N, C-alpha and C positions, 0 to 999 in steps of 0.2 A: 146524693145524700147530703143532709143538712149537717151543720156543725153541731158538735155537742158542747154542752156547758158544764162548768164545774159549780157545784158538786153534781156528779152523775149518780143516780140512784137506781138500784136494780138487784138482781139475783146473781150470785156467783155461779158461773158455768164451769170454770176450771181454774186451778191454781198451779203454778210451777214455782221453781226456786226464785225466779225474778220477774214474774208477771202474774196478773189476775185478769180473767175474762169475765165481764159482767153483762148480762142481758138487761136492758132498761126495763123499768117497771112501766106497766101500761098507764099512760096519762101523765107520768112524771117527767118525761123528757120531751114533751111537745111533739114535734114532727119525727123525733127519733125513737118513739115508743116501739118496743120489741127489737130494737137494734142491739147487737152484741158488739162490745168494744173490748179490745185487749189493751190493758194498761201495763207499761213497764214500771217496775218498782225500784225507786232509788234506794240506795243503802240506808239513807237517813229517814226514809218514809216511816211514818208511825202507823201501826196497826192497833186498833183499839176495839176490844170486845167488852160489852157491858161496863164501859167506863174505865177499864184497866188495859194497860199496854200488854200486847201479846206479840206473837210472831206470825209472819205470813203463812207459815205451814199450819197455823191454827184455824185458818179460814177453811170452810167446808162448802162443797157444792150445795147450792140451795140457800145459803145464808143471804139474808137481805142486807145490803150494804149501801153506804154513801161514800163515794170516792171523790176526794178533792185532788185536783191535778192542774198541771200547766203543760203547754206545748212549746218546745223550743222553735224559733224561726227556722224554717227549712226542714223540719221534721214533722212527719205525720203521726207519730206515735206519742200519745199523751203520757206524761211522766207523773206518777202519783206522789203526793206529799203526805196524804193520810187516807186510810181506809177505816171506816167506823162501822161496827155491827152491833146490834142490840141497843142497850140503854145509852151507849156513848155516841149514838148517831147524831 
C-alpha cells in the first residue's frame, strides 16, 4: 500500500469517541483511491462543519471530509489535527 498524504479527503465510514474512519474519494488520493484509513483523534483536534467548530460526535457516516493529520515516528496510525466538512473544507 502507498503512503497517504495530508490532507486526506473522502467519505466518513464510521466514527467512535476517539477515531474516525474515512474512505478516500475516487481520484483525490492518487494511488490510495478507495482506501479506508482510521484516524486517531487528538483531544485538541478541531472538527469544523460549515465553517463552525463542532464535536467529533457531530460527524455522520457519509459526510465528505478533509482530514489534516500527522504521523509520529514509529507509529503507523495517523493522528488528526483537523477534520473539515461542508463549507469549512
